[in-house]
C-alpha positions as CSV (number, residue, x, y, z in Angstrom):
1,M,0.3,26.1,-2.4
2,K,2.8,23.8,-4.6
3,R,-0.8,22.1,-5.6
4,I,-2.0,25.5,-7.2
5,F,1.2,25.8,-8.9
6,T,1.1,22.6,-10.4
7,Y,-2.4,23.2,-11.6
8,L,-2.0,26.3,-12.9
9,A,0.9,25.2,-15.1
10,M,-1.1,22.4,-16.4
11,I,-3.5,25.0,-17.5
12,A,-1.1,27.4,-19.0
13,V,0.2,24.6,-21.0
14,L,-3.0,22.8,-22.3
15,S,-4.3,26.4,-23.1
16,A,-1.2,27.0,-25.5
17,C,-2.1,24.1,-27.5
18,A,-4.8,24.7,-30.5
19,S,-5.8,22.4,-32.9
20,T,-9.0,22.6,-35.4
21,A,-11.0,19.3,-36.7
22,P,-11.6,19.5,-40.3
23,T,-14.1,22.1,-41.0
24,K,-16.1,22.5,-44.1
25,I,-15.2,25.8,-46.1
26,G,-16.6,24.9,-49.5
27,A,-18.2,21.9,-51.8
28,D,-16.3,18.9,-50.6
29,T,-13.5,21.3,-49.4
30,Y,-11.9,21.1,-45.4
31,Y,-9.7,23.5,-43.5
32,S,-7.6,21.8,-40.6
33,A,-4.7,23.5,-38.5
34,K,-2.6,22.1,-35.6
35,T,-0.2,23.9,-33.2
36,N,3.3,22.2,-32.5
37,T,2.7,21.3,-28.9
38,A,6.2,20.4,-28.6
39,G,7.4,24.2,-28.5
40,I,10.9,24.8,-30.2
41,F,11.7,21.2,-30.3
42,G,9.2,20.1,-32.3
43,D,9.2,19.8,-36.1
44,V,6.4,21.4,-37.7
45,S,6.6,19.5,-40.8
46,A,5.5,16.2,-38.6
47,V,2.7,18.3,-37.9
48,A,1.5,18.9,-41.4
49,G,1.9,15.2,-41.9
50,S,0.1,14.4,-38.9
51,L,-3.0,16.9,-40.3
52,M,-2.9,14.9,-43.5
53,V,-3.3,11.4,-41.8
54,E,-6.3,13.1,-39.8
55,G,-7.5,14.2,-43.2
56,N,-6.9,10.9,-44.9
57,Q,-9.2,9.0,-42.2
58,F,-11.8,11.8,-41.9
59,C,-12.3,11.3,-46.0
60,G,-12.0,7.3,-45.9
61,A,-14.7,7.5,-43.3
62,I,-16.9,9.2,-45.7
63,G,-16.2,6.9,-48.5
64,K,-14.0,9.2,-50.4
65,E,-10.2,10.0,-50.8
66,F,-8.0,12.8,-49.6
67,E,-6.9,15.1,-51.8
68,L,-4.7,17.9,-50.6
69,V,-5.0,21.4,-52.0
70,T,-2.5,23.8,-49.7
71,Q,-0.1,23.2,-46.9
72,T,0.9,26.1,-44.7
73,L,4.2,25.7,-42.2
74,T,4.5,28.3,-39.4
75,P,8.1,28.1,-38.0
76,N,8.6,27.9,-34.2
77,I,9.6,31.4,-32.9
78,P,11.0,31.1,-29.2
79,A,9.5,33.5,-26.8
80,V,7.2,34.5,-29.5
81,H,4.8,31.9,-30.7
82,L,4.7,28.4,-31.4
83,G,4.9,27.0,-34.7
84,G,2.2,24.9,-36.5
85,A,0.7,23.9,-39.8
86,S,-2.7,24.1,-41.6
87,I,-3.9,22.5,-44.5
88,T,-6.9,22.7,-47.1
89,F,-8.1,19.4,-48.6
90,K,-10.6,18.0,-50.7
91,C,-12.6,14.6,-50.1
92,V,-13.3,13.5,-53.8
93,E,-14.4,10.5,-55.5
94,H,-11.0,9.7,-56.9
95,A,-7.9,11.5,-56.0
96,N,-5.8,13.2,-58.8
97,N,-1.8,12.9,-58.1
98,P,-0.6,15.3,-55.5
99,V,0.6,18.6,-57.0
100,M,0.8,21.6,-55.1
101,R,-0.4,24.5,-56.9
102,P,2.5,27.1,-56.9
103,D,0.4,30.2,-55.8
104,K,-0.8,28.2,-52.8
105,G,-4.5,28.0,-54.2
106,V,-4.7,31.6,-54.9
107,S,-5.9,32.4,-58.1
108,T,-5.6,36.2,-59.5
109,I,-8.0,37.9,-62.3
110,E,-5.6,40.5,-64.2
111,T,-7.5,43.4,-66.2
112,K,-6.2,45.1,-69.0
């Protein structure tokens, strides 16, 4: 009985962890996200940093440079959900200075 409980607990913990590998969403543009597996004690900024490291390695593997487009942090809320982070990035020949757009990559067209 104790062994079954241990297995069920491990399955529950592992099923709460979510991560997406870099997924192509456009021309040389990728999306990646990761859940903070440390629960309420984890730092979602560290999760974002981890995603950037993985994105940099991904772009380097294809001979290009990492360029961050957007970053979103979701805080931990105890008993509600785990926090996490997501990024959108490009793999480019020569990366520009990393300047985040104030509109987080969303453009609008105004009509008069």
